[in-house]
C-alpha atoms as a printed R data frame, in Angstrom:
    type eleno elety resid chain resno       x      y       z
1   ATOM     1    CA   MET     A     1   0.034 -0.138  -0.109
2   ATOM     2    CA   LYS     A     2   2.920  2.253   1.038
3   ATOM     3    CA   TRP     A     3   4.341  2.281  -3.072
4   ATOM     4    CA   ILE     A     4   0.613  3.322  -4.612
5   ATOM     5    CA   PHE     A     5   1.490  7.201  -3.522
6   ATOM     6    CA   PRO     A     6   5.133  6.943  -5.101
7   ATOM     7    CA   VAL     A     7   4.193  5.224  -8.100
8   ATOM     8    CA   ALA     A     8   0.918  8.166  -8.705
9   ATOM     9    CA   LEU     A     9   3.312 10.764  -8.562
10  ATOM    10    CA   VAL     A    10   5.710  9.314 -11.158
11  ATOM    11    CA   LEU     A    11   3.073  9.133 -13.039
12  ATOM    12    CA   LEU     A    12   1.495 12.037 -12.825
13  ATOM    13    CA   LEU     A    13   4.728 13.760 -13.178
14  ATOM    14    CA   SER     A    14   6.171 12.191 -16.610
15  ATOM    15    CA   GLN     A    15   2.560 13.108 -17.885
16  ATOM    16    CA   VAL     A    16   2.980 16.761 -17.039
17  ATOM    17    CA   TYR     A    17   6.749 16.277 -18.596
18  ATOM    18    CA   ALA     A    18   5.341 14.688 -21.398
19  ATOM    19    CA   GLN     A    19   2.618 17.260 -21.875
20  ATOM    20    CA   GLU     A    20   5.405 20.121 -22.010
21  ATOM    21    CA   ASN     A    21   7.525 18.427 -24.560
22  ATOM    22    CA   SER     A    22   4.885 17.911 -26.504
23  ATOM    23    CA   ASN     A    23   4.531 22.075 -26.795
24  ATOM    24    CA   PRO     A    24   7.857 23.003 -28.116
25  ATOM    25    CA   TYR     A    25   6.788 25.907 -29.784
26  ATOM    26    CA   ASP     A    26   5.398 27.089 -26.423
27  ATOM    27    CA   VAL     A    27   2.093 27.337 -28.026
28  ATOM    28    CA   HIS     A    28  -1.333 29.096 -26.465
29  ATOM    29    CA   VAL     A    29  -4.832 29.593 -27.578
30  ATOM    30    CA   SER     A    30  -7.434 30.986 -25.551
31  ATOM    31    CA   THR     A    31 -11.307 32.130 -26.693
32  ATOM    32    CA   ARG     A    32 -13.787 33.844 -24.808
33  ATOM    33    CA   ALA     A    33 -17.317 34.958 -26.113
34  ATOM    34    CA   ILE     A    34 -17.940 37.984 -26.020
35  ATOM    35    CA   ASP     A    35 -21.846 39.656 -26.795
36  ATOM    36    CA   GLY     A    36 -22.076 37.132 -29.852
37  ATOM    37    CA   ARG     A    37 -18.101 37.585 -30.451
38  ATOM    38    CA   ILE     A    38 -15.287 35.493 -30.023
39  ATOM    39    CA   GLN     A    39 -12.205 36.959 -28.551
40  ATOM    40    CA   ILE     A    40  -9.172 34.866 -29.755
41  ATOM    41    CA   ASP     A    41  -5.642 35.577 -28.047
42  ATOM    42    CA   ALA     A    42  -2.644 33.171 -28.934
43  ATOM    43    CA   SER     A    43   1.246 33.129 -29.066
44  ATOM    44    CA   TYR     A    44   3.607 30.903 -29.979
45  ATOM    45    CA   THR     A    45   7.425 30.994 -30.033
46  ATOM    46    CA   VAL     A    46  10.056 30.120 -32.600
47  ATOM    47    CA   PRO     A    47  13.853 30.283 -32.978
48  ATOM    48    CA   ILE     A    48  14.012 32.640 -36.341
49  ATOM    49    CA   ASN     A    49  15.170 35.948 -36.204
50  ATOM    50    CA   ILE     A    50  12.042 38.994 -36.471
51  ATOM    51    CA   CYS     A    51  12.994 39.604 -39.676
52  ATOM    52    CA   SER     A    52  12.598 36.285 -40.822
53  ATOM    53    CA   ALA     A    53   9.076 36.088 -38.767
54  ATOM    54    CA   PHE     A    54   7.599 39.421 -40.390
55  ATOM    55    CA   ALA     A    55   8.866 37.657 -43.700
56  ATOM    56    CA   PHE     A    56   6.974 34.075 -43.011
57  ATOM    57    CA   ILE     A    57   3.673 35.984 -41.554
58  ATOM    58    CA   THR     A    58   3.326 38.193 -44.843
59  ATOM    59    CA   ALA     A    59   3.654 35.589 -46.760
60  ATOM    60    CA   TYR     A    60   0.172 35.378 -47.752
61  ATOM    61    CA   GLU     A    61  -0.022 32.912 -50.527
62  ATOM    62    CA   GLY     A    62   1.753 30.766 -48.780
63  ATOM    63    CA   ALA     A    63  -1.203 30.034 -46.212
64  ATOM    64    CA   LYS     A    64  -2.927 27.891 -48.131
65  ATOM    65    CA   ASN     A    65  -0.459 25.245 -46.994
66  ATOM    66    CA   ILE     A    66  -2.268 25.602 -43.308
67  ATOM    67    CA   PRO     A    67  -4.877 22.775 -42.810
68  ATOM    68    CA   GLY     A    68  -8.110 24.400 -43.386
69  ATOM    69    CA   ILE     A    69  -7.337 27.123 -45.452
70  ATOM    70    CA   LEU     A    70  -8.473 26.436 -48.870
71  ATOM    71    CA   GLU     A    71  -7.414 29.041 -50.731
72  ATOM    72    CA   SER     A    72  -4.962 32.886 -50.181
73  ATOM    73    CA   LYS     A    73  -4.402 35.100 -52.921
74  ATOM    74    CA   VAL     A    74  -3.182 38.840 -52.974
75  ATOM    75    CA   ILE     A    75  -5.387 40.875 -54.977
76  ATOM    76    CA   SER     A    76  -4.051 44.379 -54.367
77  ATOM    77    CA   ARG     A    77  -0.910 46.181 -52.823
78  ATOM    78    CA   PHE     A    78  -1.130 49.689 -52.085
79  ATOM    79    CA   GLY     A    79   2.151 50.518 -49.589
80  ATOM    80    CA   ASN     A    80   1.698 48.990 -46.468
81  ATOM    81    CA   LYS     A    81  -1.954 47.432 -47.038
82  ATOM    82    CA   VAL     A    82  -2.294 44.270 -48.825
83  ATOM    83    CA   ARG     A    83  -5.693 43.142 -49.918
84  ATOM    84    CA   VAL     A    84  -6.373 39.342 -49.436
85  ATOM    85    CA   TYR     A    85  -8.936 37.166 -50.637
86  ATOM    86    CA   ARG     A    86  -9.268 33.691 -48.648
87  ATOM    87    CA   VAL     A    87 -11.316 30.498 -48.175
88  ATOM    88    CA   ILE     A    88 -11.421 28.746 -45.345
89  ATOM    89    CA   GLU     A    89 -13.215 25.517 -43.882
90  ATOM    90    CA   GLU     A    90 -14.071 24.504 -40.682
91  ATOM    91    CA   GLN     A    91 -15.652 21.449 -38.908
92  ATOM    92    CA   ILE     A    92 -18.128 22.063 -36.608
93  ATOM    93    CA   LEU     A    93 -19.816 18.953 -35.314
94  ATOM    94    CA   PHE     A    94 -20.990 17.662 -38.413
95  ATOM    95    CA   PHE     A    95 -21.026 20.537 -40.041
96  ATOM    96    CA   LEU     A    96 -18.455 21.694 -42.826
97  ATOM    97    CA   ILE     A    97 -18.303 25.482 -43.451
98  ATOM    98    CA   GLU     A    98 -16.858 27.137 -46.320
99  ATOM    99    CA   LEU     A    99 -15.972 30.814 -45.128
100 ATOM   100    CA   LYS     A   100 -15.367 33.452 -47.959
101 ATOM   101    CA   SER     A   101 -13.679 36.823 -47.020
102 ATOM   102    CA   THR     A   102 -11.136 39.779 -48.343
103 ATOM   103    CA   ILE     A   103  -8.867 41.128 -45.541
104 ATOM   104    CA   GLU     A   104  -6.954 44.133 -45.877
105 ATOM   105    CA   TYR     A   105  -3.504 43.706 -43.874
106 ATOM   106    CA   THR     A   106  -1.649 46.818 -42.991
107 ATOM   107    CA   GLU     A   107   2.469 45.881 -42.241
108 ATOM   108    CA   VAL     A   108   4.348 47.649 -40.064
109 ATOM   109    CA   PRO     A   109   7.692 45.671 -40.943
110 ATOM   110    CA   ASN     A   110   9.196 43.330 -38.080
111 ATOM   111    CA   ARG     A   111   6.603 44.341 -35.654
112 ATOM   112    CA   LEU     A   112   2.954 44.128 -36.841
113 ATOM   113    CA   VAL     A   113   0.698 43.317 -39.322
114 ATOM   114    CA   ALA     A   114  -3.090 44.124 -38.432
115 ATOM   115    CA   PHE     A   115  -6.295 43.435 -40.344
116 ATOM   116    CA   GLU     A   116  -9.784 43.908 -41.067
117 ATOM   117    CA   GLN     A   117 -12.145 41.617 -43.346
118 ATOM   118    CA   ILE     A   118 -13.735 44.194 -45.394
119 ATOM   119    CA   SER     A   119 -16.139 41.716 -47.238
120 ATOM   120    CA   GLY     A   120 -17.189 38.175 -46.354
121 ATOM   121    CA   ASP     A   121 -19.156 35.687 -44.819
122 ATOM   122    CA   THR     A   122 -18.403 36.184 -41.252
123 ATOM   123    CA   LYS     A   123 -20.366 39.637 -40.059
124 ATOM   124    CA   TYR     A   124 -16.810 40.529 -38.223
125 ATOM   125    CA   TYR     A   125 -13.324 39.647 -38.169
126 ATOM   126    CA   LYS     A   126 -10.953 41.950 -37.046
127 ATOM   127    CA   GLY     A   127  -7.089 41.610 -35.130
128 ATOM   128    CA   SER     A   128  -3.490 41.796 -35.631
129 ATOM   129    CA   TRP     A   129  -0.267 39.697 -35.767
130 ATOM   130    CA   LYS     A   130   2.198 41.207 -33.134
131 ATOM   131    CA   LEU     A   131   6.006 40.085 -33.208
132 ATOM   132    CA   LEU     A   132   8.094 39.875 -30.167
133 ATOM   133    CA   PRO     A   133  12.156 39.656 -30.206
134 ATOM   134    CA   ASP     A   134  12.424 37.101 -27.345
135 ATOM   135    CA   LYS     A   135  16.545 36.309 -27.100
136 ATOM   136    CA   ASP     A   136  17.261 34.124 -30.433
137 ATOM   137    CA   SER     A   137  13.455 33.414 -31.137
138 ATOM   138    CA   THR     A   138   9.843 35.712 -32.128
139 ATOM   139    CA   ILE     A   139   7.026 35.496 -30.145
140 ATOM   140    CA   PHE     A   140   4.426 35.411 -33.163
141 ATOM   141    CA   ARG     A   141   1.355 37.044 -30.969
142 ATOM   142    CA   TYR     A   142  -2.384 36.858 -32.676
143 ATOM   143    CA   GLU     A   143  -5.444 38.391 -31.418
144 ATOM   144    CA   ALA     A   144  -8.271 38.451 -32.902
145 ATOM   145    CA   LEU     A   145 -11.583 39.916 -32.753
146 ATOM   146    CA   VAL     A   146 -14.445 37.307 -34.717
147 ATOM   147    CA   GLU     A   147 -18.920 37.368 -35.262
148 ATOM   148    CA   PRO     A   148 -19.700 34.210 -36.822
149 ATOM   149    CA   HIS     A   149 -22.385 34.054 -39.238
150 ATOM   150    CA   THR     A   150 -24.478 31.276 -38.370
151 ATOM   151    CA   LEU     A   151 -27.504 29.598 -36.521
152 ATOM   152    CA   ILE     A   152 -24.697 27.816 -34.375
153 ATOM   153    CA   PRO     A   153 -24.533 28.796 -31.035
154 ATOM   154    CA   SER     A   154 -21.199 30.771 -30.352
155 ATOM   155    CA   SER     A   155 -20.311 28.644 -27.337
156 ATOM   156    CA   ILE     A   156 -20.284 25.658 -29.575
157 ATOM   157    CA   ILE     A   157 -17.882 27.823 -32.456
158 ATOM   158    CA   GLU     A   158 -16.370 28.584 -29.312
159 ATOM   159    CA   TYR     A   159 -14.887 25.276 -28.213
160 ATOM   160    CA   PHE     A   160 -14.535 24.358 -31.567
161 ATOM   161    CA   MET     A   161 -12.655 27.203 -32.737
162 ATOM   162    CA   LYS     A   162 -10.081 26.891 -29.702
163 ATOM   163    CA   ASN     A   163  -9.043 22.893 -30.478
164 ATOM   164    CA   ASN     A   164  -8.625 23.917 -34.377
165 ATOM   165    CA   LEU     A   165  -6.600 26.857 -33.548
166 ATOM   166    CA   ARG     A   166  -4.386 25.428 -31.543
167 ATOM   167    CA   GLU     A   167  -3.395 22.603 -34.227
168 ATOM   168    CA   ARG     A   168  -3.442 25.540 -36.557
169 ATOM   169    CA   PHE     A   169  -0.915 27.156 -34.685
170 ATOM   170    CA   GLU     A   170   1.585 24.363 -33.945
171 ATOM   171    CA   PHE     A   171   1.728 23.473 -37.050
172 ATOM   172    CA   MET     A   172   2.356 26.714 -38.182
173 ATOM   173    CA   ALA     A   173   5.096 27.899 -35.709
174 ATOM   174    CA   GLN     A   174   6.966 24.052 -37.474
175 ATOM   175    CA   LYS     A   175   6.656 25.595 -40.615
176 ATOM   176    CA   ALA     A   176   8.226 28.882 -39.901
177 ATOM   177    CA   ARG     A   177  10.978 27.013 -38.176
178 ATOM   178    CA   GLU     A   178  11.318 24.553 -41.285
179 ATOM   179    CA   SER     A   179  11.200 28.084 -43.477
180 ATOM   180    CA   ARG     A   180  13.645 30.312 -41.622
181 ATOM   181    CA   ALA     A   181  16.843 29.301 -43.798
182 ATOM   182    CA   SER     A   182  14.550 30.573 -47.496
183 ATOM   183    CA   MET     A   183  13.046 33.850 -45.187
184 ATOM   184    CA   ALA     A   184  16.198 34.554 -43.983
185 ATOM   185    CA   ILE     A   185  16.774 35.347 -47.805
186 ATOM   186    CA   ALA     A   186  13.750 37.578 -47.856
187 ATOM   187    CA   CYS     A   187  15.487 39.399 -45.267
188 ATOM   188    CA   LYS     A   188  18.975 40.439 -47.079
């Protein structure tokens, strides 16, 4: 009977250790419903410099390699403003939802990319990507406010969105790290 507590403690600690090691990019995602809209706050850290991080986050057409993004096409550029047509596919419960939108991005090199939907299938979508240097890495911080245009309750959408976003941000972090060499070329 004396061995039950130590064995339970070892199992608990090994589970915590395994979870920490399964998140090498320190991915954090939180969502919360606010008056019919969903606030999304997320971040991840990648061992690349700030210039490579900015090149990665502004490679808009490369976003179609991210799960759930079916199409991502630059339709215009003017100064620091970029308009992108995007088609996203979400699965919520048994429903496959396709969302089309045109988003305007405002770029502040090596610091920030603010965005706002100017037309599309959601009622409201606005937010930003902030890039923060951290030793030999960059922290990607995503903040957005989304108001879906659907009959599905926002609490259900929020639940599925949070789970889907965690996987997408982990994927993005991995891709950013893998593409650091090619992104470094854009910084020269």
